[in-house]
N, C-alpha and C positions, 0 to 999 in steps of 0.2 A: 472774204477770200484776200489773203495778201498779195499786192502786186509784185512785179519783179523787182523793184526798187527796194520795197520792204523786206523782201528775202534777202537780198544782196547786203542791206545795211545788218539785219541780224545776223547773217554768216560772219559778217566781219566782226561784228562785237563776239561773237563764239569763237573765231579765230584767234583774236586778242586774246580772251580770257584763257582759252586752252593754252596758249603759249606763256602766259604768265605762270599757270600752274606748272608747265614741263620746267620753265626754269626755276621754280621752286624745288621742285621734285628732283631735279639734277642737283643743286645745292644741298638739298638734305640727303642724297644719294639712295632715294626711292626709287630704285631700278623698276620694281613692278609697277608703281605708280606712273613713272614717266613711260614706260613701254604701253602701257595703257592709253595715256593721253596721245602718244605718237598715233595711235590708229585713228584717233578723231581728228588732229591735227591733220594729218594725210588727207584724210576724206573732206575736210572743208578746204584744205589747199587746192584740191582737185576741182572742187565744186566753185572755188572762187574764179580759178583758172579760166574754167570752162565758161564763166559769166564774164570773163574779159576784165577781171580785176586784176590790175598793176600791183602785184605784191612784194615788189622791190622794196618799198619803205615799212610795209607793215609787217614782213618777214624777219623776225628777229632770232628765230632758232636756224634757219637754212639749211634744213635737211631735205 
């Protein structure tokens, strides 16, 4: 069973991956893809915020 640090680390990695894909979707004007990724982005952002992770440097989307 993963410990809290491992969960946070995995969530940060997922958050960064989702943001990269959101930026690509926005660049390609893939509206549906962007909206789908935004749901995951919002959930990960809430999870990381609750875990006390400072997203100031990590959040490139800032929505």
